[in-house]
Residue frames as qw, qx, qy, qz and C-alpha x, y, z in Angstrom:
[[0.576, 0.385, -0.096, -0.715, 201.45, 96.43, 173.72],
 [0.067, -0.082, 0.971, 0.215, 199.94, 93.53, 171.92],
 [0.520, -0.214, -0.529, -0.635, 196.74, 92.20, 170.25],
 [0.694, -0.385, 0.270, -0.545, 194.23, 90.87, 172.67],
 [0.958, -0.252, 0.108, -0.089, 195.20, 87.66, 174.51],
 [0.687, 0.561, -0.382, 0.261, 198.93, 88.06, 173.74],
 [0.756, -0.306, -0.429, 0.389, 199.72, 87.93, 177.35],
 [0.125, 0.641, -0.161, 0.740, 200.11, 91.65, 178.29],
 [0.606, -0.655, 0.050, -0.449, 198.40, 91.13, 181.62],
 [0.950, -0.266, -0.062, 0.154, 200.39, 88.10, 182.73],
 [0.697, 0.287, -0.094, 0.650, 203.76, 89.40, 181.65],
 [0.019, -0.673, 0.123, -0.729, 203.13, 93.02, 182.90],
 [0.681, -0.669, 0.043, -0.295, 202.03, 91.76, 186.37],
 [0.908, -0.128, -0.077, 0.391, 205.14, 89.42, 186.62],
 [0.499, 0.471, -0.065, 0.724, 207.32, 92.36, 185.71],
 [0.222, -0.734, 0.066, -0.638, 205.68, 94.86, 188.05],
 [0.858, -0.504, -0.060, -0.082, 205.85, 92.31, 190.89],
 [0.851, 0.050, -0.087, 0.516, 209.53, 91.47, 190.20],
 [0.341, 0.420, -0.076, 0.838, 210.45, 95.20, 190.10],
 [0.250, -0.506, -0.605, 0.562, 208.17, 96.13, 193.02],
 [0.085, 0.152, -0.125, -0.977, 206.40, 98.89, 190.95],
 [0.560, 0.400, 0.451, -0.568, 202.71, 99.44, 190.05],
 [0.207, 0.204, 0.801, 0.524, 201.08, 98.02, 186.99],
 [0.300, 0.381, 0.175, -0.857, 198.76, 100.64, 185.58],
 [0.217, 0.250, 0.887, 0.322, 195.92, 99.01, 183.56],
 [0.259, 0.088, -0.112, -0.955, 193.68, 101.66, 181.75],
 [0.483, -0.179, -0.680, -0.521, 191.23, 99.00, 180.66],
 [0.395, -0.334, -0.802, 0.299, 190.60, 97.67, 184.27],
 [0.047, -0.242, -0.312, 0.917, 189.99, 101.31, 185.44],
 [0.355, 0.025, -0.386, -0.851, 187.61, 102.03, 182.63],
 [0.492, -0.230, -0.803, -0.247, 185.67, 98.80, 183.26],
 [0.282, -0.395, -0.680, 0.550, 185.28, 99.66, 186.97],
 [0.047, 0.212, 0.064, -0.974, 184.24, 103.18, 186.06],
 [0.361, -0.110, -0.636, -0.673, 181.61, 101.80, 183.67],
 [0.351, -0.341, -0.864, 0.118, 179.89, 100.27, 186.66],
 [0.025, -0.354, -0.395, 0.848, 179.03, 103.68, 188.11],
 [0.207, 0.635, 0.728, 0.155, 175.46, 104.66, 187.23],
 [0.028, 0.760, 0.100, -0.642, 175.96, 108.08, 186.11],
 [0.586, 0.769, -0.026, -0.255, 176.30, 109.75, 182.52],
 [0.130, 0.697, -0.694, -0.122, 180.03, 109.11, 182.23],
 [0.484, -0.177, 0.844, -0.149, 179.61, 105.54, 183.47],
 [0.718, 0.426, 0.500, -0.231, 176.92, 104.73, 181.03],
 [0.431, 0.832, -0.253, -0.241, 178.90, 106.34, 178.23],
 [0.070, -0.579, 0.811, 0.051, 181.86, 104.15, 178.97],
 [0.573, -0.009, 0.795, -0.197, 179.84, 101.18, 179.32],
 [0.728, 0.576, 0.240, -0.283, 178.31, 101.50, 175.92],
 [0.411, 0.763, -0.478, -0.147, 181.52, 101.79, 174.30],
 [0.271, -0.397, 0.873, -0.087, 182.89, 98.80, 176.03],
 [0.686, 0.194, 0.655, -0.252, 180.03, 96.71, 175.09],
 [0.655, 0.728, 0.025, -0.203, 180.55, 97.72, 171.47],
 [0.867, -0.018, 0.194, 0.459, 184.25, 96.83, 171.66],
 [0.372, 0.791, 0.039, 0.484, 185.28, 100.46, 171.22],
 [0.467, 0.046, -0.397, 0.789, 187.94, 102.50, 173.02],
 [0.206, -0.781, -0.463, 0.364, 186.83, 105.02, 175.65],
 [0.219, 0.950, 0.125, 0.184, 186.85, 108.63, 174.93],
 [0.615, 0.431, -0.291, 0.593, 190.27, 110.24, 174.87],
 [0.162, -0.649, 0.275, -0.691, 189.77, 112.78, 177.64],
 [0.847, -0.448, 0.094, -0.269, 188.56, 110.11, 180.08],
 [0.937, 0.074, -0.153, 0.304, 191.62, 107.93, 179.42],
 [0.413, 0.506, -0.276, 0.705, 194.08, 110.79, 179.70],
 [0.453, -0.662, 0.129, -0.583, 192.39, 112.00, 183.03],
 [0.940, -0.326, -0.021, -0.101, 192.61, 108.55, 184.51],
 [0.829, 0.195, -0.181, 0.492, 196.33, 108.02, 183.44],
 [0.166, 0.671, -0.233, 0.684, 197.43, 111.40, 184.63],
 [0.656, -0.621, 0.118, -0.412, 196.14, 110.66, 188.07],
 [0.983, -0.124, -0.011, 0.138, 197.94, 107.15, 188.23],
 [0.704, 0.438, -0.167, 0.533, 201.24, 108.41, 186.87],
 [0.145, -0.810, 0.216, -0.525, 201.49, 111.21, 189.46],
 [0.719, -0.552, 0.331, -0.262, 201.72, 108.53, 192.16],
 [0.966, 0.076, 0.167, 0.179, 204.20, 106.30, 190.17],
 [0.185, 0.936, -0.294, -0.051, 207.19, 108.46, 189.83],
 [0.404, -0.574, 0.708, 0.075, 209.56, 105.66, 190.89],
 [0.086, 0.206, -0.885, -0.409, 208.50, 103.48, 187.95],
 [0.663, 0.246, 0.437, -0.555, 205.55, 101.59, 186.51],
 [0.240, 0.063, 0.886, 0.391, 204.38, 99.09, 184.04],
 [0.436, 0.356, 0.081, -0.823, 201.77, 100.69, 181.67],
 [0.228, 0.173, 0.920, 0.268, 199.17, 98.47, 179.98],
 [0.217, 0.692, 0.689, -0.003, 196.65, 99.76, 177.58],
 [0.150, 0.982, 0.062, -0.100, 198.19, 103.16, 176.70],
 [0.306, 0.452, -0.114, -0.830, 199.21, 104.64, 174.27],
 [0.595, 0.263, 0.756, 0.072, 196.99, 103.32, 171.60],
 [0.509, 0.807, 0.248, 0.169, 197.32, 105.98, 169.02],
 [0.573, 0.387, -0.045, 0.721, 199.92, 108.21, 167.58],
 [0.212, -0.755, -0.019, -0.620, 198.37, 111.21, 169.51],
 [0.808, -0.576, -0.036, -0.117, 198.64, 109.26, 172.80],
 [0.795, 0.083, -0.129, 0.587, 202.37, 108.66, 172.23],
 [0.221, 0.519, -0.101, 0.820, 202.88, 112.42, 172.31],
 [0.540, -0.675, -0.094, -0.494, 200.42, 112.82, 175.23],
 [0.897, -0.344, -0.157, 0.228, 202.33, 110.09, 177.30],
 [0.649, 0.249, -0.118, 0.709, 205.80, 111.75, 176.44],
 [0.042, -0.653, 0.016, -0.756, 204.44, 115.14, 177.56],
 [0.733, -0.616, -0.136, -0.254, 203.05, 113.70, 180.89],
 [0.894, -0.178, -0.126, 0.391, 206.32, 111.94, 181.63],
 [0.427, 0.423, -0.092, 0.794, 208.43, 115.02, 180.79],
 [0.316, -0.708, 0.029, -0.631, 206.35, 117.12, 183.35],
 [0.845, -0.522, -0.018, -0.114, 207.02, 114.45, 185.93],
 [0.049, -0.783, 0.619, 0.023, 210.67, 114.24, 185.21],
 [0.745, -0.102, 0.658, -0.039, 210.35, 110.47, 184.16],
 [0.244, 0.496, -0.650, -0.522, 211.73, 108.74, 181.07],
 [0.943, 0.109, 0.100, -0.297, 210.17, 105.82, 179.28],
 [0.485, -0.440, 0.722, 0.224, 212.65, 102.94, 179.42],
 [0.038, -0.126, 0.876, 0.463, 211.05, 100.93, 176.64],
 [0.735, 0.152, 0.021, -0.660, 207.87, 100.01, 174.75],
 [0.263, -0.171, 0.947, 0.071, 207.33, 96.21, 174.48],
 [0.673, 0.218, -0.304, -0.638, 205.33, 94.51, 171.62],
 [0.522, -0.080, 0.845, -0.089, 204.05, 90.95, 172.07],
 [0.384, 0.322, -0.490, -0.714, 203.43, 89.67, 168.63],
 [0.404, 0.120, 0.898, -0.124, 200.67, 87.45, 167.85],
 [0.033, -0.140, -0.706, -0.693, 198.50, 86.83, 164.81],
 [0.507, -0.063, 0.006, -0.859, 194.86, 87.78, 164.44],
 [0.758, -0.052, -0.576, -0.300, 193.92, 84.15, 163.83],
 [0.477, -0.062, -0.735, 0.478, 195.61, 83.08, 167.09],
 [0.140, -0.101, 0.304, -0.937, 194.06, 85.99, 168.89],
 [0.672, -0.138, -0.229, -0.691, 190.47, 84.91, 167.87],
 [0.740, -0.100, -0.665, -0.030, 191.05, 81.40, 168.96],
 [0.314, 0.055, -0.642, 0.697, 192.39, 82.57, 172.36],
 [0.297, -0.102, 0.190, -0.930, 189.52, 84.85, 172.88],
 [0.742, -0.131, -0.456, -0.474, 187.04, 82.06, 172.12],
 [0.747, -0.124, -0.621, 0.202, 188.74, 79.93, 174.84],
 [0.198, 0.324, -0.469, 0.797, 189.57, 82.59, 177.34],
 [0.526, -0.653, -0.545, -0.016, 188.03, 82.53, 180.97],
 [0.149, 0.522, -0.303, 0.783, 188.32, 85.41, 183.31],
 [0.347, -0.319, -0.747, 0.468, 187.96, 85.38, 187.15],
 [0.108, -0.809, -0.352, -0.458, 185.21, 87.63, 188.34],
 [0.582, -0.780, -0.143, 0.180, 187.01, 88.40, 191.47],
 [0.569, -0.555, 0.274, 0.542, 190.75, 88.79, 190.75],
 [0.487, 0.786, -0.106, -0.365, 190.40, 89.36, 186.99],
 [0.351, -0.401, 0.797, 0.285, 193.02, 86.60, 186.37],
 [0.716, 0.405, -0.226, -0.521, 192.69, 84.69, 183.10],
 [0.449, -0.186, 0.862, 0.145, 193.02, 81.01, 181.97],
 [0.392, 0.245, -0.584, -0.667, 191.50, 78.94, 179.22],
 [0.892, -0.032, 0.060, -0.446, 188.84, 76.31, 178.67],
 [0.695, 0.379, -0.608, 0.071, 191.81, 74.01, 178.01],
 [0.306, 0.193, -0.728, 0.583, 192.61, 74.00, 181.72],
 [0.143, 0.205, 0.650, -0.718, 189.28, 74.94, 183.45],
 [0.061, 0.505, 0.807, 0.301, 185.55, 75.15, 182.93],
 [0.170, -0.441, -0.122, -0.873, 183.12, 78.06, 182.59],
 [0.668, -0.586, -0.132, -0.438, 181.68, 78.50, 186.15],
 [0.866, -0.116, -0.391, 0.290, 184.58, 76.80, 187.71],
 [0.496, -0.822, -0.020, 0.280, 186.80, 78.07, 190.52],
 [0.244, 0.906, -0.340, 0.060, 189.75, 80.49, 189.82],
 [0.918, 0.006, -0.229, 0.322, 193.13, 78.53, 189.79],
 [0.207, 0.655, -0.360, 0.631, 195.02, 81.61, 191.22],
 [0.480, -0.147, -0.720, 0.480, 196.26, 80.75, 194.83],
 [0.108, -0.302, -0.533, 0.783, 194.06, 82.18, 197.53],
 [0.384, 0.106, -0.172, -0.901, 191.33, 83.32, 195.18],
 [0.326, 0.255, 0.886, -0.209, 187.84, 81.72, 195.41],
 [0.385, 0.469, -0.094, -0.789, 186.38, 83.64, 192.44],
 [0.722, 0.373, 0.571, -0.114, 184.31, 82.07, 189.60],
 [0.216, -0.198, 0.595, 0.748, 185.65, 81.77, 186.05],
 [0.485, 0.668, 0.487, -0.286, 183.44, 83.07, 183.19],
 [0.523, 0.388, 0.419, 0.633, 183.57, 84.07, 179.57],
 [0.004, -0.457, -0.121, 0.881, 183.71, 87.90, 179.12],
 [0.547, 0.619, 0.506, -0.248, 180.79, 88.81, 176.89],
 [0.324, 0.863, -0.211, -0.324, 182.87, 90.97, 174.59],
 [0.219, -0.465, 0.811, 0.281, 185.15, 87.92, 173.88],
 [0.435, 0.200, 0.878, 0.021, 182.23, 85.94, 172.37],
 [0.434, 0.752, 0.333, -0.369, 180.44, 88.42, 170.28],
 [0.715, 0.254, 0.378, 0.531, 181.78, 88.25, 166.69],
 [0.214, 0.869, 0.181, 0.408, 181.06, 91.89, 165.80],
 [0.430, -0.889, 0.159, -0.017, 182.70, 93.16, 169.07],
 [0.760, -0.291, 0.397, 0.424, 185.84, 90.97, 168.49],
 [0.585, 0.556, 0.353, 0.473, 185.97, 92.25, 164.91],
 [0.000, -0.958, -0.072, -0.279, 185.97, 95.82, 166.25],
 [0.594, -0.763, 0.226, 0.117, 188.47, 95.31, 168.82],
 [0.756, -0.030, 0.418, 0.502, 191.00, 93.61, 166.40],
 [0.436, 0.699, 0.277, 0.495, 190.46, 96.36, 163.85],
 [0.226, -0.966, 0.069, -0.102, 190.99, 99.19, 166.38],
 [0.718, -0.502, 0.330, 0.351, 194.27, 97.37, 167.39],
 [0.682, 0.250, 0.436, 0.531, 195.36, 97.18, 163.77],
 [0.252, 0.811, 0.269, 0.454, 194.38, 100.71, 162.78],
 [0.252, -0.938, 0.058, -0.230, 195.34, 102.60, 165.95],
 [0.694, -0.634, 0.320, 0.117, 198.15, 100.62, 167.74],
 [0.836, 0.156, 0.242, 0.468, 200.29, 99.41, 164.89],
 [0.358, 0.797, -0.028, 0.486, 201.19, 103.01, 163.99],
 [0.426, -0.845, 0.284, -0.152, 202.23, 103.45, 167.64],
 [0.889, -0.200, 0.306, 0.274, 204.43, 100.26, 167.29],
 [0.654, 0.565, 0.133, 0.486, 206.04, 101.88, 164.10],
 [0.004, 0.912, -0.107, 0.396, 206.65, 105.04, 165.94],
 [0.596, -0.710, 0.374, -0.026, 208.48, 103.50, 168.90],
 [0.899, 0.080, 0.274, 0.332, 210.24, 101.18, 166.62],
 [0.451, 0.780, 0.063, 0.430, 211.51, 104.23, 164.59],
 [0.205, -0.885, 0.250, -0.337, 212.66, 105.93, 167.88],
 [0.432, 0.408, -0.738, 0.320, 214.65, 102.98, 168.97],
 [0.352, -0.344, 0.553, -0.673, 212.52, 102.32, 172.04],
 [0.873, 0.016, -0.103, -0.477, 210.81, 99.05, 170.93],
 [0.180, -0.308, 0.934, -0.026, 211.42, 95.57, 172.16],
 [0.749, 0.125, -0.277, -0.588, 209.54, 92.87, 170.16],
 [0.378, -0.200, 0.870, -0.246, 208.62, 89.46, 171.50],
 [0.562, 0.031, -0.626, -0.540, 207.05, 86.68, 169.48],
 [0.414, -0.133, 0.694, -0.574, 204.35, 84.94, 171.66],
 [0.691, 0.191, -0.350, -0.603, 202.76, 82.79, 169.00],
 [0.492, 0.121, -0.858, 0.082, 204.11, 79.66, 170.66],
 [0.666, -0.594, -0.367, -0.263, 202.09, 80.30, 173.75],
 [0.731, -0.382, -0.258, 0.503, 205.10, 80.71, 176.08],
 [0.045, -0.984, 0.004, -0.169, 205.78, 84.10, 177.59],
 [0.518, 0.434, -0.488, 0.553, 209.50, 85.21, 178.50],
 [0.560, -0.537, -0.492, 0.395, 210.33, 85.31, 182.06],
 [0.072, -0.992, -0.090, -0.044, 210.13, 88.84, 183.53],
 [0.557, -0.631, 0.307, 0.444, 213.87, 88.59, 184.17],
 [0.560, 0.186, 0.539, 0.601, 214.65, 88.10, 180.44],
 [0.187, 0.829, 0.388, 0.357, 212.48, 91.16, 179.75],
 [0.396, -0.891, 0.055, 0.215, 214.30, 93.16, 182.34],
 [0.597, -0.333, 0.440, 0.581, 217.62, 92.25, 180.71],
 [0.436, 0.496, 0.548, 0.513, 216.25, 93.35, 177.37],
 [0.052, -0.967, -0.213, -0.128, 215.19, 96.74, 178.66],
 [0.508, -0.735, 0.235, 0.382, 218.60, 97.15, 180.34],
 [0.597, 0.053, 0.524, 0.605, 220.37, 96.26, 177.01],
 [0.278, 0.753, 0.419, 0.424, 218.18, 98.77, 175.20],
 [0.263, -0.956, -0.081, 0.102, 219.24, 101.46, 177.71],
 [0.561, -0.535, 0.388, 0.498, 222.91, 100.77, 177.08],
 [0.630, 0.329, 0.511, 0.483, 222.64, 100.87, 173.32]]
């Protein structure tokens, strides 16, 4: 978990690759589904453009399908985002006979998040991200073997959309953080300096939490 641009995607992918388990990204699934020209796709697209979360039923349906194929482990990015979703996730995992090892919070201020959003560039092909400090809008993706083009995401640049996204994180996700902290399942990492921990460090923190 973490506010926009806190590094969830980067660290999550590193950890998933290191552990050889899938990274399940609800946001990516919903953005792809929004491209389908039917009633559901248009409804999702409208909420994405407005910087709002997709309907609960759509998210839960997507996640249930993915978790059923990931019983050996997974890195989950983008869920849960509300107190109700914490209970939904616990119920899903209980049915699958799987236990959540830890919830990870990447701490970043809203001011830093706004600055990073303004500078962020996304590859249209691999969805990897970089910053205008290291690349140019319209330039080639720096990821090895990827020839995609870098661009700003429209919802990163619209002030009202950014305000909505940050407000939803504050209002919906912070209570989730509090719940995981109270249950003793939360690992907190300060990423305000711009440097993410190595995936091995996070693995050690998860292991230590399991022994406590």
